[in-house]
C-alpha positions in Angstrom: 0.0 0.0 0.0 1.4 3.4 -1.0 1.0 6.3 1.3 0.1 9.5 -0.6 0.3 12.9 0.9 -2.1 15.3 -0.6 -1.3 19.0 -1.1 -4.4 20.3 0.6 -4.3 23.9 1.6 -6.4 25.4 4.4 -7.8 28.3 2.4 -9.4 29.9 5.4 -5.9 30.2 7.0 -4.5 31.7 3.8 -7.4 34.1 3.6 -7.0 35.2 7.2 -3.2 35.6 6.7 -3.9 37.7 3.6 -6.4 39.9 5.7 -3.7 40.4 8.4 -1.0 41.2 5.9 -3.3 43.8 4.3 -3.3 45.7 7.6 0.4 45.1 8.2 1.4 46.7 4.9 -0.4 49.9 5.9 -4.1 49.7 4.9 -5.1 51.7 7.9 -4.1 54.8 5.9 -7.3 54.3 3.9 -9.3 55.1 7.0 -7.1 57.9 8.1 -7.3 59.6 4.7 -11.1 59.1 4.5 -11.5 60.7 7.9 -9.2 63.6 6.9 -10.9 64.2 3.6 -14.6 63.8 4.6 -14.5 65.0 8.2 -17.3 62.5 8.7 -17.9 61.0 12.2 -18.2 57.6 10.7 -14.8 57.7 9.0 -13.3 59.4 12.1 -14.5 56.6 14.4 -13.0 54.0 12.1 -9.8 56.0 11.8 -9.4 56.0 15.6 -9.6 52.2 15.6 -6.4 52.1 13.6 -4.3 54.0 16.1 -2.7 52.4 19.2 -4.2 53.8 22.4 -1.6 55.6 24.5 -1.6 53.0 27.2 -5.0 52.1 28.5 -7.6 51.1 26.1 -8.0 48.8 23.1 -8.5 49.3 19.4 -8.8 47.1 16.4 -5.2 47.9 15.4 -4.0 46.1 18.5 -5.2 42.8 17.1 -3.0 42.8 14.0 0.3 41.6 15.6 -1.3 39.0 17.9 -3.3 37.7 14.9 -0.1 37.2 12.9 1.4 35.2 15.8 -1.8 33.2 16.1 -1.7 32.4 12.4 2.0 31.3 12.6 1.0 29.0 15.4 -2.0 27.6 13.6 0.1 26.9 10.5 2.7 24.9 12.5 0.9 21.5 12.5 0.3 21.9 8.8 3.8 22.9 7.8 6.0 21.0 10.4 3.4 18.2 10.6 3.5 17.7 6.9 7.3 17.6 6.9 7.2 14.9 9.7 4.7 12.9 7.7 7.1 13.0 4.7 9.8 11.4 6.9 12.0 14.4 7.5 13.8 14.0 10.8 13.0 16.1 13.8 16.7 17.0 14.0 16.7 18.4 10.5 13.4 20.3 11.2 14.9 21.6 14.4 17.9 23.1 12.6 15.6 24.6 10.0 13.3 26.2 12.6 16.2 27.6 14.6 17.8 29.0 11.5 14.6 30.7 10.4 13.9 32.1 13.9 17.4 33.5 14.2 17.2 35.1 10.7 14.0 36.9 11.8 15.7 38.2 14.9 18.7 39.3 12.9 16.5 41.1 10.4 14.7 42.8 13.2 18.1 44.1 14.6 19.1 45.3 11.1 15.8 47.0 10.5 16.0 48.8 13.9 19.7 49.8 13.6 20.5 49.8 9.9 23.9 48.5 8.8 25.7 51.0 10.9 28.3 49.6 13.3 27.6 50.7 16.8 28.7 49.9 20.4 26.6 46.9 21.7 24.9 49.1 24.4 23.5 51.4 21.6 22.0 48.5 19.5 18.3 48.1 19.8 17.7 44.3 19.9 14.0 44.1 20.7 11.7 44.3 17.6 8.5 42.9 16.2 10.4 40.7 13.8 12.5 39.4 16.7 9.4 38.6 18.7 7.9 36.8 15.7 11.2 34.9 15.2 11.5 33.8 18.8 7.8 32.9 19.2 8.0 30.9 15.9 11.2 29.1 17.0 10.1 28.1 20.5 6.5 27.2 19.5 7.9 24.9 16.7 10.4 23.3 19.0 7.7 22.6 21.6 5.5 21.2 18.8 8.4 19.0 17.5 9.3 17.5 20.9 6.1 17.3 22.9 2.7 15.6 22.6 -0.6 17.5 23.1 -0.5 17.1 26.9 3.0 18.6 27.0 2.0 21.4 24.8 -0.9 22.2 27.1 1.5 22.2 30.1 3.9 24.5 28.2 1.0 26.9 27.4 -0.1 27.1 31.0 3.4 27.4 32.4 4.3 30.2 29.9 1.0 32.1 30.6 1.5 31.8 34.4 5.2 32.6 34.1 4.5 35.8 32.1 1.8 36.8 34.6 4.2 36.3 37.5 6.9 38.3 35.8 4.5 41.2 35.3 3.0 41.1 38.8 6.2 40.3 40.8 8.8 42.2 39.0 9.3 45.9 38.4 11.2 48.5 36.4 13.9 50.2 38.5 12.3 52.7 40.9 8.7 51.4 40.6 6.6 49.1 42.8 6.2 45.4 41.8 3.1 44.9 39.6 3.0 48.6 38.4 1.6 48.2 34.9 1.4 51.9 34.2 3.2 53.4 31.3 5.8 54.9 33.6 6.3 51.7 35.6 
């Protein structure tokens, strides 16, 4: 009996990824310009939804980055799972995942700092691309080496760990758990 792997795409995932990329490339300018041109309350209300609130509050625009990470996570079983089904070793996939994740981190550093040589303390390392690269890398490693129960444990541990860091840590000079813009 011959095992055949079909090349089925999950079109809903592709459509949602395209929708998210539409906003990432700057489609919010449509709403900003319409509000500017028409001075209409309708377009102005939509325009406000495509700006980040200063600190407290929530707008549609705040969903774009998390949606991208969500989509990368949803695609993992399809992309990595398909490679495992084809017989590609976990070790080979691990190297590919680490390489791709580190390339994204490096591209984020280059994007933030240009190609200018600077002292290490002046280099901005944190970036959206870096976060995507690290999240992609660690999520895929967890997927590669744990079963569903282990993945659930990782999920809970990371969520609780993040909460503990926020609540029981602080910026220098501020109280623990100070989630204000200043703290």
